[in-house]
C-alpha positions, 0 to 999 in steps of 0.5 A: 644081813638078813632081817629074819635073823632073831634080834638080841638087844643090848639089854638082853645081852646084859641080862644074859651076863647077869644070869649066866655069869652068876652075878645077879644074887638069885643066880649065884652058884652053890659051889666054886666049880659052878662059879668057874664053869659059869664063865668057863674059866677064871683068870689066875695070873693074879692069885687074888683074882681067882678068889675074888671072881669066885666070891662074886659068883658064890651064894655063900662061903669065904676064902676058906671055901675056895681054898678047899676047892683048890687044895683039898677037894681039887675041884678047881685047878690052875692050868697054863692055857688060853692065850698062854695065860694061867686060868683056874678051871673045874676038874671036870673041864680040865681035860678039855682045856688041857687037850684043846690048848695046854698041850700045844703050849707045853710042846712049845715050852719044851722046844724053847727050853731044849733050844736054849739048852743046846745054844748054851753049849754045856752039853745039856740035852733032852736026856739031861732034861728028862733026868732033871724032871724025874729027879724033881718028881722024885723029890716031890714024892719023898718030901711032899709039897715043895716051893720052887726054892725047896725043890732047887735045894733038893735037886742039884740039876735044878741049880744049873745055870745056862746062858741065853743069847750068848754073844748077843746084846740080850745075853743073860745067865739064868737058872733052869729051875723056874723053866723046868717047873713051868714045863712040868706044870704045863705037862700036867705032871705037877700042880700048884698047891697051897701057897706060902702065906695067905690066899693072895700069895703067888708063892705056891708049893708044888705037888706031883700029880697024874696027867689029865686024861687024853681027849682028842684035840678036835673034840676038846676044842668043840667042847670049849667052844660050846661052853664058851658060846653058852656063857658069852654068846652072842659073840663072834668068831673073832671073840672066840679066837681072841679068848682062846688064843687058837688059830683062826682055822681051829676056831672056825672048825670048833664053831662048825662042830657046835653048829651055832645060830646067828643073831642080829645085834642092836648095833647092826652087826651079827653074832653067834649063839648056841644052837637054839639059844635065841629066846629073850633072856629074862631080866634078873633083879637089879644087881651090882658087882665089884669084880677084880682085875682080869675078871672073865666078865670083863675079858670075855670078848674082844669087842666089849662095847655092849657093856663098856662105854669106850670113853671109860676104857682108858681109866680101867685098862692098863697099857697092855689091855688088862682090865682092872677092878671094875664096878658093874650095874645091871650088866654094864661097867659103870666104874672102878674100885680099889683097896687102900693100904688101911683096908678100906674099899673105895670106888668111883662111878664113871657117869651117872647110873642113878641113886639106886646104882649108888646104893647097891654099889655101896652095899656090895662094897661093904659086903666085899670088905667084910669078905676080904677081912684083913687081907690086902689086895694090890692088883698085879696089873695096875690101872689109872683109876685104881692107882688114883683111888689109892693115892 
C-alpha cells in the first residue's frame, strides 16, 4: 500500500454517510426520488421499510407524500433487482437497474418456471405461459388495478395447479398465479400499485405498464457502479459485488468503466472512491436517526466495521444477516429501536455515546412516533434486540 494515497479517516467516512445519505438534518432531501437516489435504492422487501427509509431522509412530508411518489407520480418504482431482492428506485434510475440486474433475474425466473411446467407433465409449455401472461395483462387492462387473488379469479389459467419435484421427498402441488405474476413483474410488464390496507401492507394491487427502455447492460452496470461509489465510497470491489449480486467479472468491468481513485483507510486497508472524490468531507451538524430494518445505510457494505461495533452485531441482525431497526449517532450505529403493540417507540443504546446522543435520539424517537401516527410496524425480519424491546 502506497503511503502517497489519500487517507480517508473513519470520522470522514461517517461524515460522508450523514451528508450523502441525507440523514443529517441540513442534508435532507426535498423529494422522495432524491431520498432514494441518495442511497441508489431503498430496500422494499418489507413494505414499511420504503416509507421509513424515505422519511428519515426527507425534509418534510408524511406517508401520503411517499404514497404519491409510488402510486400517482410514479417517481419511485419497485423492482426485483440487486441480490434478487425487491428495491424501490427512482424512475430515472429504473432503466439502468432493469438492464444491469433485473433482466438477468427475469430470464432466470422464466427458465425456472418453464422447467417446472415441463416436469409437471401436463403439457404446459412456453406457448401456454405466453397465453396466460397475455390473459393476465388483458384482465388488468379491462378491470384496472387488481390483487393477485382478483387476477386469479378473472383468468382461469392462473388457477392452474402444478406439481413440483414429482416423486421426490419435496414433492408439492402449487398454483402458478404467484409465479406468473412474479415473472410479469420481473419483466417490467406490470408494477405494484396501492396495496389493500395501509402503507405498511404488502398485499399490492397490480397494474399493466410498459417495459423500461433498453440500456446496454455494460452501460447500465457502469452507471450503477458510478452512483454506488458516490453514495458508499470509500468501498471495495467486494462491497460492490455483494451489494449488487453481480459476478466478480461484471463488478470489475463496471468499476473499470468508472475509473475510481484508490484511498487509504484508517484501519490500514485501501478502498475505492469516485474519480477525484478524495477531499475531506465537511462534518455535518450532530445528528441522530432511527432507521428501519434493511435500511440501505446499514446494508450498503459487506464490511461495516467503520459504522458498527462487531460486538453489537448479534443483537441487531437476524440469523440470515438482515439488519433490524437501528439507532444512529453521527454516522455510527449505537443501538436499536422497536414499536410496541400500543404504538410506543422504544429504543436502547448499546454502549455509552453520551448525554447529547441520548437527548438527540429521544427527540428523533418522538419525531418518528408523530410521523407514524396510528400505524403499527413489525419488521419482517425480527432481530434479538427488537424482539426484546417489544416483549
